[in-house]
C-alpha positions in Angstrom: 22.0 -10.3 1.7 23.2 -11.7 -1.6 26.5 -12.0 -1.9 28.1 -9.2 -3.8 25.4 -6.7 -2.8 27.1 -3.7 -1.3 26.0 -0.2 0.4 26.1 1.0 -3.0 24.6 -1.7 -5.3 21.1 -2.6 -5.3 19.0 -5.5 -6.8 18.4 -5.2 -10.7 14.8 -5.0 -11.4 14.9 -8.3 -13.1 15.6 -10.2 -9.4 12.6 -8.2 -7.9 9.7 -10.1 -6.4 7.7 -11.8 -8.3 10.9 -13.3 -10.2 11.2 -17.0 -9.9 7.3 -17.3 -8.4 5.0 -19.3 -10.0 1.6 -18.1 -10.5 2.2 -14.3 -10.1 2.7 -12.5 -13.6 3.9 -8.6 -13.8 2.6 -6.2 -16.4 2.3 -2.6 -16.9 -0.8 -0.2 -17.9 0.0 3.1 -19.5 -2.5 6.0 -18.2 -3.3 8.9 -19.6 -0.5 11.0 -20.1 1.9 8.3 -20.3 1.9 7.5 -16.7 3.0 3.8 -16.4 2.1 1.6 -13.5 3.4 -1.7 -12.6 1.0 -4.5 -11.7 1.5 -8.3 -9.9 -1.6 -10.4 -11.0 -2.5 -13.8 -9.5 -5.6 -16.0 -9.8 -8.2 -17.1 -12.2 -9.3 -13.9 -14.5 -12.6 -14.6 -14.1 -12.7 -14.2 -10.2 -13.8 -11.4 -8.1 -11.6 -8.8 -8.3 -9.2 -7.9 -5.2 -6.9 -5.0 -5.6 -4.0 -4.7 -2.9 -3.0 -1.3 -2.4 0.7 -0.2 -0.4 1.7 2.4 1.5 4.5 5.2 1.2 7.9 4.0 0.3 7.0 0.5 -0.2 5.9 -1.5 -3.2 4.1 -4.6 -4.0 6.5 -6.5 -2.5 4.1 -5.6 0.8 1.8 -8.4 -0.1 4.4 -11.1 -1.2 2.6 -13.8 1.8 -0.8 -12.7 0.7 -1.4 -12.7 -3.0 -1.0 -16.4 -3.7 -3.4 -17.4 -0.8 -6.0 -14.6 -1.4 -5.6 -16.1 -5.5 -6.2 -19.7 -4.0 -9.5 -18.6 -2.4 -10.6 -17.8 -6.3 -9.9 -14.3 -6.4 -8.4 -12.4 -9.2 -5.7 -10.5 -7.3 -4.3 -7.5 -8.4 -1.4 -5.6 -6.4 -0.5 -1.8 -7.9 2.8 -0.2 -7.5 1.4 3.4 -6.8 3.0 6.0 -9.0 6.5 7.1 -7.4 6.9 3.5 -5.9 8.7 0.2 -7.3 8.6 0.0 -10.8 5.7 2.2 -11.8 6.5 5.4 -13.2 7.3 8.8 -11.2 6.1 11.8 -12.5 7.1 15.0 -11.6 4.4 17.5 -12.4 2.9 20.1 -9.2 0.2 17.9 -7.5 0.9 14.8 -8.9 1.0 13.3 -5.4 -2.1 14.7 -4.0 -4.7 12.5 -2.6 -7.1 13.4 -5.5 -4.3 12.5 -8.2 -3.8 9.1 -6.8 -7.3 8.3 -6.4 -8.0 9.5 -10.3 -5.2 7.1 -11.2 -6.6 4.2 -9.5 -9.6 4.8 -10.7 -8.3 4.7 -14.6 -6.3 1.8 -13.6 -9.8 -0.1 -12.7 -11.1 1.2 -16.2 -8.2 -0.3 -18.2 -8.3 -3.4 -16.5 -12.1 -3.9 -17.2 -13.1 -3.6 -13.4 -16.5 -2.3 -13.0 -16.4 -3.3 -8.9 -13.5 -4.5 -6.4 -12.9 -5.1 -3.1 -9.7 -2.9 -1.8 -7.4 -4.1 0.8 -4.8 -1.2 1.6 -2.4 -0.1 4.0 -1.2 3.1 5.4 -1.1 6.0 3.1 -3.2 3.6 0.4 -5.8 3.5 3.1 -6.5 7.0 2.5 -6.7 6.5 -0.7 -9.0 3.7 -0.9 -11.6 5.2 1.3 -11.5 8.4 -0.9 -12.1 6.5 -3.8 -15.0 4.5 -2.1 -16.6 8.0 -0.9 -16.2 9.6 -4.4 -17.2 6.2 -6.5 -19.0 4.1 -4.2 -20.3 2.0 -7.5 -16.6 1.3 -7.7 -15.9 -0.1 -4.5 -17.3 -3.3 -3.0 -15.6 -3.5 0.5 -12.1 -2.1 2.3 -10.0 -3.8 4.6 -7.5 -1.3 6.0 -4.2 -1.9 7.4 -2.9 0.8 9.6 -4.7 3.6 7.3 -3.5 6.9 7.1 -6.6 9.2 8.5 -7.3 7.1 11.5 -4.1 7.9 13.6 -1.4 10.6 13.6 1.7 10.4 12.3 5.2 11.1 13.9 6.6 14.4 14.7 9.1 14.2 11.7 5.7 14.8 9.3 5.9 18.2 10.2 9.4 18.8 8.8 8.3 18.4 5.2 7.5 21.7 4.0 11.4 22.5 4.6 12.6 19.4 2.6 14.9 21.0 -0.6 14.6 19.6 -3.9 17.9 17.1 -4.5 19.1 17.2 -8.0 20.5 14.3 -10.2 21.7 11.0 -8.3 21.9 12.9 -4.9 18.5 11.2 -3.5 19.9 7.7 -4.2 23.0 8.4 -2.3 21.2 9.7 0.6 19.3 6.4 1.1 22.0 3.9 2.4 21.0 0.4 2.6 21.4 0.9 7.1 18.3 3.1 6.4 15.9 1.0 5.0 17.1 -1.6 8.0 16.3 0.9 10.5 12.8 2.0 9.0 11.8 -2.0 8.9 12.6 -2.2 12.6 10.7 0.7 13.5 7.5 -0.8 11.3 7.7 -4.3 12.7 6.1 -5.0 16.3 7.0 -8.0 18.2 5.0 -11.0 16.1 7.7 -11.5 13.3 10.6 -10.1 11.7 12.0 -9.3 8.4 14.9 -11.0 6.5 17.8 -9.7 4.7 16.3 -10.1 1.4 13.1 -7.7 2.7 15.9 -4.9 3.4 17.2 -5.5 -0.3 13.7 -5.9 -2.0 12.7 -2.3 -0.2 15.8 -0.5 -0.6 16.1 -1.6 -4.6 13.6 1.5 -6.1 16.0 3.8 -4.3 18.3 3.2 -7.1 16.0 5.4 -9.2 16.4 9.1 -8.1 13.2 9.9 -9.6 11.5 7.6 -7.0 13.4 9.1 -4.1 12.3 12.8 -5.3 8.6 11.4 -5.9 8.4 10.0 -2.2 9.6 13.4 -0.8 7.1 15.4 -2.5 4.8 13.0 -1.2 5.0 14.2 2.2 4.5 17.4 1.0 1.7 16.8 -1.2 -0.4 14.1 0.1 -3.3 14.8 2.9 -1.8 13.1 5.8 -4.6 14.5 8.1 -7.3 12.1 10.1 -10.7 11.9 8.9 -13.7 13.5 10.3 -16.5 11.4 11.8 -19.1 13.2 9.6 -17.0 12.3 6.9 -16.6 8.5 7.3 -20.4 8.2 7.9 -21.0 8.7 4.2 -19.1 5.6 3.6 -22.0 3.1 2.8 -20.2 0.0 2.5 -18.2 -2.8 4.5 -15.0 -1.3 6.3 -12.5 -3.3 8.3 -10.1 -1.4 9.9 -7.1 -3.2 11.4 -4.3 -1.9 13.8 -1.3 -3.3 15.6 -1.1 -2.2 18.7 2.1 -1.4 18.5 2.1 0.8 15.3 4.2 3.4 15.7 4.1 4.6 12.4 0.2 5.5 12.2 -0.2 5.8 15.9 -4.1 4.7 15.9 -5.1 7.6 18.7 -8.3 7.8 16.8 -8.9 4.8 15.7 -12.1 3.7 17.7 -13.8 6.7 17.9 -13.5 6.8 13.9 -14.3 3.4 13.0 -17.4 3.8 15.2 -18.7 6.3 12.6 -18.6 3.9 10.0 -22.2 3.0 9.0 -20.7 -0.8 8.3 -17.4 -0.8 9.9 -15.7 -2.6 12.5 -12.2 -2.5 14.0 -9.5 -5.4 14.7 -6.7 -4.8 17.3 -3.7 -7.3 16.4 -2.0 -7.3 19.9 1.7 -6.9 19.7 1.5 -6.2 15.8 3.3 -3.4 14.3 2.3 -1.0 11.0 3.1 -4.3 8.9 0.9 -6.8 10.1 0.4 -8.3 6.5 3.8 -9.2 6.8 4.1 -10.2 10.3 1.5 -12.3 10.6 0.2 -13.2 7.3 -2.0 -16.1 7.9 -4.2 -13.9 9.9 -4.2 -11.1 7.8 -4.9 -13.3 5.0 -8.2 -14.6 7.0 -9.4 -10.7 7.9 -9.5 -9.9 4.0 -11.1 -13.2 3.1 -13.7 -12.9 6.1 -14.4 -9.5 4.9 -15.0 -10.7 1.4 -17.1 -13.7 2.5 -19.5 -11.0 4.6 -20.2 -9.3 1.3 -20.8 -12.2 -0.7 -17.3 -12.3 -2.6 -16.0 -15.7 -1.0 -14.3 -18.3 -3.3 -14.5 -15.5 -6.6 -18.4 -15.4 -6.5 
């Protein structure tokens, strides 16, 4: 942790990743209604588009070990801070964090970026967003790589408490997320293959300085569709889908993974032994190879 950071002082946005990292740029998109989405971009503009989507309560920092290697393979890599996360806007209207609204906004972001069709790698909550997008707009998605995806497992019992979460005014939400909570969560999401740094804790803690972001993530627990997919629904997904789970994933317990992956017409399932919920952080070289292997299989290698 940086000298001077305390239990009440979070990293200022100017110091967030990818500050000081060559080869990764940031910009904002403004969607209809004025919602801002922060993007991280790398790789050749003419490369085959690869969109990276993070899960609940994190940010594009999740992909810090993946962006540049995937770009170096020739892809136009775009990592999006989802609404209510990172430095993207946190809208406050009812339904803003439903699965349908997330899908609509990702589709609009692709339109604004001039991307007709993209491969998508998504983690956790974003796995369900990516699958729903591919079901609704199959012409927009060439392939999916899903890491610990919601919809292929079950969530811990704490999810049942979400309807009872009260609205919290003012700065109270930020005060309720001390740094030690983020440290504890990091310990829970890792398996046995790697470990996080003090800087990682600071980066994931940093967005909680904005009370609207914390409020948004609490609302997601209520509004988002966290339920598993049915085999019949997945059978309509007519594109390559690679599902990846760590065997020690305690966040999305992969009890349905084999049955649901078997329902995919062009799907496969990879287990990462001793991996947790964030295998792209734990074993980035392996996850990069899985992503690139999937893209190569559908003819999107080397930016073609």
